[in-house]
Backbone as JSON Lines, residues from 0, in Angstrom:
{"i":0,"aa":"M","n":[132.54,108.5,102.18],"ca":[132.61,107.13,102.64],"c":[132.3,106.23,101.44]}
{"i":1,"aa":"T","n":[133.13,105.24,101.25],"ca":[132.91,104.3,100.17],"c":[131.82,103.3,100.54]}
{"i":2,"aa":"I","n":[131.3,102.64,99.55],"ca":[130.25,101.63,99.79],"c":[130.82,100.48,100.63]}
{"i":3,"aa":"A","n":[132.03,100.06,100.31],"ca":[132.63,98.95,101.07],"c":[132.79,99.32,102.55]}
{"i":4,"aa":"R","n":[133.23,100.53,102.81],"ca":[133.39,100.97,104.2],"c":[132.04,101.04,104.91]}
{"i":5,"aa":"W","n":[131.04,101.59,104.2],"ca":[129.7,101.67,104.78],"c":[129.19,100.27,105.1]}
{"i":6,"aa":"W","n":[129.39,99.32,104.17],"ca":[128.91,97.96,104.38],"c":[129.59,97.31,105.58]}
{"i":7,"aa":"R","n":[130.91,97.48,105.7],"ca":[131.62,96.91,106.86],"c":[131.11,97.53,108.15]}
{"i":8,"aa":"K","n":[130.87,98.83,108.14],"ca":[130.37,99.5,109.34],"c":[128.96,98.99,109.69]}
{"i":9,"aa":"L","n":[128.13,98.81,108.7],"ca":[126.77,98.3,108.94],"c":[126.82,96.89,109.49]}
{"i":10,"aa":"R","n":[127.65,96.05,108.9],"ca":[127.75,94.67,109.39],"c":[128.28,94.61,110.81]}
{"i":11,"aa":"A","n":[129.24,95.47,111.14],"ca":[129.8,95.47,112.49],"c":[128.75,95.92,113.5]}
{"i":12,"aa":"S","n":[127.94,96.89,113.13],"ca":[126.94,97.4,114.07],"c":[125.78,96.42,114.24]}
{"i":13,"aa":"T","n":[125.51,95.61,113.24],"ca":[124.37,94.69,113.34],"c":[124.77,93.33,113.9]}
{"i":14,"aa":"R","n":[126.04,93.06,114.03],"ca":[126.46,91.79,114.62],"c":[126.03,91.68,116.08]}
{"i":15,"aa":"K","n":[125.97,92.79,116.76],"ca":[125.59,92.79,118.17],"c":[124.15,92.33,118.33]}
{"i":16,"aa":"G","n":[123.26,92.82,117.48],"ca":[121.84,92.45,117.54],"c":[121.48,91.67,116.31]}
{"i":17,"aa":"S","n":[121.57,90.35,116.39],"ca":[121.35,89.54,115.2],"c":[119.92,89.67,114.67]}
{"i":18,"aa":"G","n":[118.96,90.0,115.52],"ca":[117.59,90.2,115.06],"c":[117.49,91.38,114.12]}
{"i":19,"aa":"I","n":[118.21,92.44,114.43],"ca":[118.23,93.61,113.57],"c":[118.87,93.26,112.23]}
{"i":20,"aa":"R","n":[119.94,92.51,112.3],"ca":[120.64,92.14,111.08],"c":[119.74,91.3,110.17]}
{"i":21,"aa":"R","n":[119.05,90.33,110.76],"ca":[118.16,89.49,109.95],"c":[117.05,90.31,109.32]}
{"i":22,"aa":"S","n":[116.48,91.25,110.08],"ca":[115.4,92.06,109.51],"c":[115.92,92.97,108.42]}
{"i":23,"aa":"N","n":[117.14,93.52,108.6],"ca":[117.73,94.34,107.55],"c":[117.97,93.51,106.3]}
{"i":24,"aa":"E","n":[118.52,92.32,106.47],"ca":[118.8,91.47,105.32],"c":[117.51,91.01,104.65]}
{"i":25,"aa":"A","n":[116.48,90.72,105.42],"ca":[115.21,90.32,104.84],"c":[114.59,91.47,104.05]}
{"i":26,"aa":"G","n":[114.68,92.68,104.59],"ca":[114.16,93.86,103.88],"c":[114.91,94.13,102.6]}
{"i":27,"aa":"I","n":[116.23,94.0,102.66],"ca":[117.04,94.2,101.45],"c":[116.72,93.15,100.41]}
{"i":28,"aa":"T","n":[116.61,91.91,100.85],"ca":[116.29,90.82,99.93],"c":[114.92,91.04,99.28]}
{"i":29,"aa":"A","n":[113.95,91.46,100.07],"ca":[112.62,91.72,99.54],"c":[112.64,92.87,98.53]}
{"i":30,"aa":"R","n":[113.42,93.91,98.81],"ca":[113.53,95.03,97.86],"c":[114.18,94.58,96.55]}
{"i":31,"aa":"V","n":[115.23,93.77,96.66],"ca":[115.89,93.26,95.45],"c":[114.91,92.4,94.65]}
{"i":32,"aa":"D","n":[114.17,91.55,95.34],"ca":[113.16,90.73,94.66],"c":[112.12,91.59,93.97]}
{"i":33,"aa":"M","n":[111.68,92.65,94.64],"ca":[110.68,93.53,94.08],"c":[111.18,94.16,92.77]}
{"i":34,"aa":"V","n":[112.39,94.69,92.81],"ca":[112.95,95.35,91.63],"c":[113.14,94.35,90.49]}
{"i":35,"aa":"R","n":[113.65,93.17,90.8],"ca":[113.88,92.15,89.78],"c":[112.56,91.7,89.16]}
{"i":36,"aa":"L","n":[111.56,91.44,89.98],"ca":[110.28,90.97,89.47],"c":[109.55,92.05,88.68]}
{"i":37,"aa":"E","n":[109.69,93.3,89.12],"ca":[109.08,94.4,88.36],"c":[109.72,94.51,86.98]}
{"i":38,"aa":"A","n":[111.04,94.37,86.91],"ca":[111.72,94.42,85.62],"c":[111.26,93.28,84.71]}
{"i":39,"aa":"L","n":[111.11,92.08,85.28],"ca":[110.63,90.96,84.48],"c":[109.19,91.19,84.0]}
{"i":40,"aa":"A","n":[108.37,91.79,84.85],"ca":[106.99,92.07,84.47],"c":[106.94,93.09,83.34]}
{"i":41,"aa":"E","n":[107.75,94.14,83.45],"ca":[107.77,95.16,82.39],"c":[108.31,94.59,81.09]}
{"i":42,"aa":"A","n":[109.27,93.67,81.16],"ca":[109.77,93.02,79.95],"c":[108.66,92.18,79.31]}
{"i":43,"aa":"A","n":[107.87,91.52,80.13],"ca":[106.75,90.73,79.6],"c":[105.69,91.62,78.98]}
{"i":44,"aa":"V","n":[105.47,92.79,79.56],"ca":[104.51,93.75,78.98],"c":[105.01,94.21,77.62]}
{"i":45,"aa":"S","n":[106.29,94.53,77.53],"ca":[106.86,94.94,76.24],"c":[106.73,93.82,75.21]}
{"i":46,"aa":"A","n":[106.99,92.6,75.64],"ca":[106.85,91.46,74.73],"c":[105.39,91.27,74.3]}
{"i":47,"aa":"M","n":[104.47,91.58,75.2],"ca":[103.05,91.48,74.88],"c":[102.71,92.43,73.75]}
{"i":48,"aa":"Y","n":[103.21,93.66,73.81],"ca":[102.96,94.63,72.76],"c":[103.64,94.23,71.45]}
{"i":49,"aa":"D","n":[104.81,93.63,71.55],"ca":[105.57,93.28,70.34],"c":[105.16,91.95,69.74]}
{"i":50,"aa":"S","n":[104.45,91.13,70.5],"ca":[104.11,89.79,70.01],"c":[102.95,89.84,69.03]}
{"i":51,"aa":"R","n":[102.82,88.76,68.35],"ca":[101.63,88.59,67.51],"c":[100.44,88.38,68.45]}
{"i":52,"aa":"Q","n":[99.29,88.52,67.91],"ca":[98.09,88.41,68.73],"c":[98.03,87.1,69.51]}
{"i":53,"aa":"S","n":[98.47,86.0,68.9],"ca":[98.37,84.7,69.56],"c":[99.35,84.56,70.73]}
{"i":54,"aa":"G","n":[100.45,85.29,70.73],"ca":[101.43,85.2,71.81],"c":[101.18,86.16,72.95]}
{"i":55,"aa":"A","n":[100.23,87.05,72.79],"ca":[99.97,88.07,73.81],"c":[99.46,87.45,75.1]}
{"i":56,"aa":"K","n":[98.7,86.38,75.0],"ca":[98.12,85.76,76.19],"c":[99.22,85.24,77.12]}
{"i":57,"aa":"D","n":[100.22,84.56,76.57],"ca":[101.32,84.04,77.39],"c":[102.13,85.17,78.0]}
{"i":58,"aa":"C","n":[102.38,86.21,77.23],"ca":[103.13,87.36,77.75],"c":[102.36,88.05,78.88]}
{"i":59,"aa":"Y","n":[101.05,88.17,78.7],"ca":[100.22,88.76,79.74],"c":[100.25,87.92,81.01]}
{"i":60,"aa":"A","n":[100.17,86.61,80.86],"ca":[100.22,85.72,82.02],"c":[101.55,85.86,82.76]}
{"i":61,"aa":"D","n":[102.64,85.97,82.01],"ca":[103.96,86.18,82.62],"c":[104.01,87.51,83.36]}
{"i":62,"aa":"A","n":[103.51,88.56,82.72],"ca":[103.53,89.89,83.34],"c":[102.71,89.87,84.64]}
{"i":63,"aa":"R","n":[101.56,89.29,84.59],"ca":[100.69,89.22,85.77],"c":[101.38,88.46,86.91]}
{"i":64,"aa":"Y","n":[102.0,87.33,86.58],"ca":[102.72,86.52,87.57],"c":[103.84,87.32,88.22]}
{"i":65,"aa":"H","n":[104.62,88.01,87.41],"ca":[105.75,88.78,87.95],"c":[105.27,90.0,88.75]}
{"i":66,"aa":"F","n":[104.21,90.66,88.29],"ca":[103.67,91.78,89.07],"c":[103.17,91.3,90.44]}
{"i":67,"aa":"D","n":[102.49,90.16,90.45],"ca":[102.01,89.62,91.73],"c":[103.17,89.33,92.67]}
{"i":68,"aa":"G","n":[104.25,88.77,92.14],"ca":[105.44,88.52,92.95],"c":[106.08,89.8,93.47]}
{"i":69,"aa":"A","n":[106.13,90.82,92.61],"ca":[106.71,92.11,93.02],"c":[105.86,92.77,94.09]}
{"i":70,"aa":"I","n":[104.56,92.64,93.98],"ca":[103.66,93.22,94.99],"c":[103.88,92.53,96.33]}
{"i":71,"aa":"E","n":[103.99,91.22,96.31],"ca":[104.23,90.48,97.54],"c":[105.59,90.83,98.15]}
{"i":72,"aa":"A","n":[106.6,91.01,97.32],"ca":[107.92,91.39,97.82],"c":[107.88,92.79,98.44]}
{"i":73,"aa":"A","n":[107.14,93.69,97.83],"ca":[107.0,95.05,98.38],"c":[106.32,95.0,99.75]}
{"i":74,"aa":"R","n":[105.32,94.16,99.87],"ca":[104.65,94.01,101.17],"c":[105.59,93.43,102.22]}
{"i":75,"aa":"R","n":[106.39,92.43,101.82],"ca":[107.37,91.84,102.75],"c":[108.38,92.88,103.22]}
{"i":76,"aa":"A","n":[108.73,93.8,102.33],"ca":[109.7,94.84,102.67],"c":[109.04,95.99,103.45]}
{"i":77,"aa":"G","n":[107.74,95.97,103.58],"ca":[107.04,97.03,104.29],"c":[106.87,98.29,103.46]}
{"i":78,"aa":"L","n":[106.87,98.14,102.15],"ca":[106.74,99.28,101.24],"c":[105.33,99.32,100.68]}
{"i":79,"aa":"S","n":[104.41,99.82,101.49],"ca":[103.01,99.8,101.09],"c":[102.73,100.71,99.89]}
{"i":80,"aa":"E","n":[103.43,101.83,99.79],"ca":[103.21,102.72,98.63],"c":[103.7,102.06,97.35]}
{"i":81,"aa":"E","n":[104.81,101.37,97.41],"ca":[105.32,100.65,96.25],"c":[104.37,99.52,95.86]}
{"i":82,"aa":"A","n":[103.83,98.83,96.85],"ca":[102.87,97.76,96.58],"c":[101.63,98.32,95.88]}
{"i":83,"aa":"A","n":[101.16,99.46,96.35],"ca":[99.99,100.09,95.72],"c":[100.31,100.53,94.3]}
{"i":84,"aa":"R","n":[101.49,101.08,94.07],"ca":[101.9,101.51,92.73],"c":[101.97,100.32,91.78]}
{"i":85,"aa":"L","n":[102.56,99.22,92.26],"ca":[102.67,98.02,91.44],"c":[101.29,97.42,91.13]}
{"i":86,"aa":"K","n":[100.41,97.48,92.11],"ca":[99.05,96.97,91.89],"c":[98.32,97.81,90.85]}
{"i":87,"aa":"R","n":[98.49,99.13,90.91],"ca":[97.87,100.0,89.89],"c":[98.42,99.67,88.5]}
{"i":88,"aa":"R","n":[99.73,99.46,88.42],"ca":[100.36,99.13,87.13],"c":[99.84,97.78,86.61]}
{"i":89,"aa":"R","n":[99.76,96.8,87.5],"ca":[99.23,95.48,87.11],"c":[97.79,95.6,86.59]}
{"i":90,"aa":"D","n":[96.99,96.38,87.29],"ca":[95.6,96.55,86.88],"c":[95.49,97.28,85.54]}
{"i":91,"aa":"H","n":[96.39,98.24,85.32],"ca":[96.41,98.96,84.04],"c":[96.76,98.0,82.9]}
{"i":92,"aa":"V","n":[97.76,97.16,83.11],"ca":[98.15,96.19,82.09],"c":[96.98,95.23,81.82]}
{"i":93,"aa":"A","n":[96.26,94.84,82.85],"ca":[95.1,93.96,82.66],"c":[94.03,94.63,81.81]}
{"i":94,"aa":"R","n":[93.78,95.91,82.07],"ca":[92.78,96.64,81.27],"c":[93.22,96.74,79.81]}
{"i":95,"aa":"V","n":[94.5,97.02,79.58],"ca":[95.01,97.12,78.22],"c":[94.88,95.78,77.52]}
{"i":96,"aa":"Y","n":[95.26,94.72,78.2],"ca":[95.16,93.39,77.6],"c":[93.72,93.06,77.23]}
{"i":97,"aa":"K","n":[92.81,93.3,78.14],"ca":[91.41,92.98,77.88],"c":[90.84,93.81,76.74]}
{"i":98,"aa":"H","n":[91.29,95.05,76.63],"ca":[90.79,95.95,75.6],"c":[91.4,95.65,74.23]}
{"i":99,"aa":"Q","n":[92.71,95.4,74.19],"ca":[93.4,95.29,72.9],"c":[93.65,93.87,72.42]}
{"i":100,"aa":"F","n":[93.84,92.93,73.34],"ca":[94.33,91.62,72.94],"c":[93.38,90.46,73.22]}
{"i":101,"aa":"R","n":[92.55,90.58,74.21],"ca":[91.82,89.42,74.72],"c":[91.01,88.69,73.64]}
{"i":102,"aa":"Y","n":[90.17,89.39,72.94],"ca":[89.26,88.72,72.03],"c":[89.94,88.38,70.71]}
{"i":103,"aa":"S","n":[91.03,89.04,70.4],"ca":[91.7,88.74,69.15],"c":[92.74,87.64,69.3]}
{"i":104,"aa":"S","n":[93.06,87.24,70.57],"ca":[94.08,86.2,70.76],"c":[93.46,84.82,70.99]}
{"i":105,"aa":"G","n":[92.17,84.71,70.88],"ca":[91.54,83.4,71.03],"c":[91.29,83.0,72.46]}
{"i":106,"aa":"S","n":[91.26,83.95,73.42],"ca":[91.02,83.63,74.83],"c":[89.55,83.47,75.08]}
């Protein structure tokens, strides 16, 4: 079955119960948000490592912001294990920042 055929079949089956369709779409949207925000957070973490000491603070703030958004999106999607994984990753990044960058970046 192709993706297009699967999508048409899913849309046809959910048209009858619009509540189901909305919850499916909300869950899909939340998952997409989670993946997008996690990617942005990881990019900010990479930039934090690559930046000079003075730029690490801004990169860390961006990473923290995006991780918080990804955690919220995971909760909206009902993905508690993903939310816990993202929270552990966010906390790890915070520990690394505090250990390696905090006092040398003028914070």
